N, C-alpha and C positions, 0 to 999 in steps of 0.2 A: 590615531583613531579619531575619528569626529563624530560628534553628537550635538546635534539641535535640542532647544529647551528655553526655559525662562529663567532669569536670575531672580525673580521675583513673582514664584507663580502664584502666592496666594492673592495677589493683587485683582487676579482673573476672577476671584470671588465676587467683584463688583456688578460683572454682567447679569447674574441672575436678578440682582438687587435693581439694576436698571430697568430689565423686562417688567418686573412686578412694579415698578413704579410707572412706567409708562402706560401700564393696563390701568391701576388703580390712584393713580396721583395725577390725574389730567388736570390742567389748568383751567379755571372757570374763566371765560371771556361774556364779554357782554353782547347782548342779541339784538337784532334787528329784525323788524317785521316787514314781511312781503307778501303780497297778495300771490305770487307765483315763484315758486322756489326751484321749478324744473330746470329752467335756463341756468340759474345760478350754481346750481348742483354741478350740471355740466362742464361748465367752464373753472369752478374751483376742483373738482377732483382730481385732475391731472397734477395741478399745481400743489395741491394739500400732499398728494404722495411724494412729488419729487422732494418736498420740501422736508417731508418726514425721514425721506431716505438719505437726505444729506445730514441731518440732525444726529440720527442714529448711528449713520457710519462715523461721524466725527467721533461721538462717544465712544464707540466700539474699538476705533483704531487709538485713540487716545488711553484706554485702559491696557490695550496691547501694549503700547509703547511705555507705559507707568510699569508693566511687568518686565521689561526690558528683555526682549528674545535676543539670543546668545547661540553661539556656535563655538563650540569648544574642540580644540586640536590637542590631543594628549601625544607627547613624545617620552622617549625615555634616555637617559644618558647611562650607559652601564659603565662602572668604572672596576676594573679587576687589578685591585693590586696583590699580584702573584707572588712567589717567592723565585730567588734563583738557588737553584739547588745542584750541588755535583754529587753524583753517586761514584765512590771510589771503590772497585770491585777486588778483591783478592782472587788472583789467577795464577796462584802458585801451584806448584805439585801436589801439595797436600788435599788440594782441593777434587782430586780424583778419588777421595775414599767415597766408599757406598756405605747406605745404610743408615743417612740423616733423615731419609724418609720412609719410616716403617711401611706405608702401604705401596712404596714402588722400592724394593730393595735392589731392583737392576739400575738405577739412578744415581749418578754420583752426586756429590754436594753441590759442585758447579752447575750441573743442570737442574736442579732444583732452585737454588739460588735466582739462576736467570728468570726461571719462570715468576717468581715471586716479585722480582724487580719489575718486569714488564707490568704486572699487575698493579703496583706502586706507580708507575709512569702514567697509566691509563687514568689513574684517579687524580693526577696534577694537572687538570686541565689547564688551569690558570698560571701553569707555573713555566718558567724557563729552565731547563736542565741540562746538565752536561754529564758525560761520562769519563773518569779516568780508569785505567786497569793497571793494575801492578802486581810485579811478582819480585825478582831481582832488581827490577827499577820498575819506574812508573812512566807512563806515556797517557795522554790525551786522546782517547778515543772518538771524543767528539766535544767541540766547545758548547756553550750554552745555546741551547735551541729550543723553540717552540714546536718544532714536529716531532709530535709524539709517534707518529707512524714509523719516521726515519729512525728514532731513538730504538723502537721495539726490533726493529729489523738488524740494527747494529748489534743490540744485544743476543740476537740469535748466532750472529757470526762470532762471535766472542770463543776464544778457544783456551783451555788450559796450557799453561806453560809460554803463551806469546809473549809475556814479560819477564821469562824466566824461572825457575824454579824456586827460589829462596822469597822472602816479604819483607819488601822496603815499605813499612807503613808510614813513616815520618815523611819520607820522600813522596809519596801518594798525597798526603795532608797538603805539603807544600805545595805542590802541583795543581791541586784542587783550589786553594786559596787563591793562587795565581788566576785562574781561570774565573773567580768570583771576583776578582777585583776590576775586571771589565765590566762586570754586570751593572745594571741601573737600579735594580730593586733595593730596597732599604733592608729587606729581610735576606739574610744570605745564610745558607747551610751545606756543610759536608755531612754526607751519610757515610760512612766507612766501614764496610764489613770485611770481615779475616776471620781465619779459623786456626791463626798461629801467632806465634812471638814476631817481634820487630828483628829479622836477623840480618836486614842487609840495608837499612835505613841510614842515611849518611847526615841528615838533618839533625840537630839535636831537639828531643821534645820541649825545651824550654823556649827553644826558636819560634817551634811551631805556635806554642800558646801566645807569645808576643804577637805573631802574624796574625793570629786570630782575632786577637783584642783590637789589634791596630786596625783592621778593616771590617769590624764589627760580623765575622764570621762566627757560627754556632756549629761544633762538630757533635755530631752524634758518632758514637762506634759501637757496632754490633759484633760480639763475637760467637761463633756457632762452632756445634760440633763438641769435643771433648774438653771439658774443663781443663783438665790436667796439661793439657800442652798451651795453654792460653794465661797470659800474665793479664788478669783482671784489673788487676791496679794501676798499672800502664796504662791500659784504655781509659780506664775511668778517669785518670788525672786528666789526659787529653780530652775528653768529653767535660769534665767539671771546669776546668779551667776556662774554658770557652763559652760556659755558660749553657750547654750541650747535657747529655746524658748518655749513660752507658747502658748497653741491654746485653742479657746474654741469652742465647736460644739454643738449646739441647737437640732441639729436632725441627723438621720442616715445618709442623704445626704452630710450635712456638716462633720461629721466625715471622711467619704469617703475621700471627698476632703483634709482632714488634713493629712491622712496617705498618699495620693498623694504627697502632697507638703513637708513632711518629707522625703519621699521617692526621690524626684527630689534635695531636699537640702543637702543630704547625699548618694550621688549615687556611685556607687563602680564603679571603673575604670579599664577597662580589658586594660592591655599593651600587644602588640602582636609585637614580636621581630622575624625579619625574617632572618634567616641564608642559604647564598648561597653558596653550595659547587661546585668549578669549576674544570673540570677535562679537561687539554689540552691534545690534541693527534697529535700536529704538527709533532711530533719527528717521527711518523710512515710514513706519505707521505714523508717527508724529508729524512729519510732512504732509501726508496725505490727509490727517485729519485736521488739518490748519487749513488745507484747501478747501475740504468741505464745509468746516465751520464758517470761511469768509465767503463762500458761495451761498450759504445757508442765509447769512446775514444779509447777502446781497439781494437774494431773492425774496426774504421775508419782508424786508425794507420797502420793495417795490410791490408788496400786496395791493398796498391802498392806491397807489398810482393808477 
């Protein structure tokens, strides 16, 4: 965006002073007596106006040059230091249970979870997201991607049981960390959601915590549904050891608040740096003022010739 102005606009206040001085501070010159002034007035009138024009033009342009006319061009460089996030989603057989959303009893847990995850994806505009689906085994449904529309469509196509009926939590975390190792962001996060215990994981939890620390990956674990069927202590251990946090959501509204809280805890910061290019044009009025001043001196000195 461009704008024109003066670097020192207060200097322009000198202009009205010059106007007042021109009217009330005229110099007194010696007078000569002639018997007939008509001819002299005709000769001197044009020359006098020309000299006055040169003098006041030089003064006006000098003041304008001192005020320093400038043109500003503003530009912005936006840096978006987002996160690398992997969403690890439980698609085991227990996710078929209904009643998780009291307002829609016809929907099962997996359908509710998919809807809330898509809302979370939309809010993470500056982040690189990947998706891991797990059941009896874990697989990468999507590598890290900035394409939020693609990820939302992918979530729609996920089905219960696509990875088996059991729950391999540590395998899902190991695969998620492997995906994040390839990312370039400084902040790396796994958000794992499950409704059950780790019944099929082959990777020891201690190995997961070591991997997370080694690659600076923070793990958030979310348990949903019936508290009795979940090993909270186990999920909290995995989260705490990596610097993350454990959450429990008994119902859909609780899960919605959990995602909002994680979104607030790990908010991507947008840094905006403003650059201003300044072009100074004082040289042009100063050049013209110098020309007018030289012409004034030249013609003024020739008055008596």
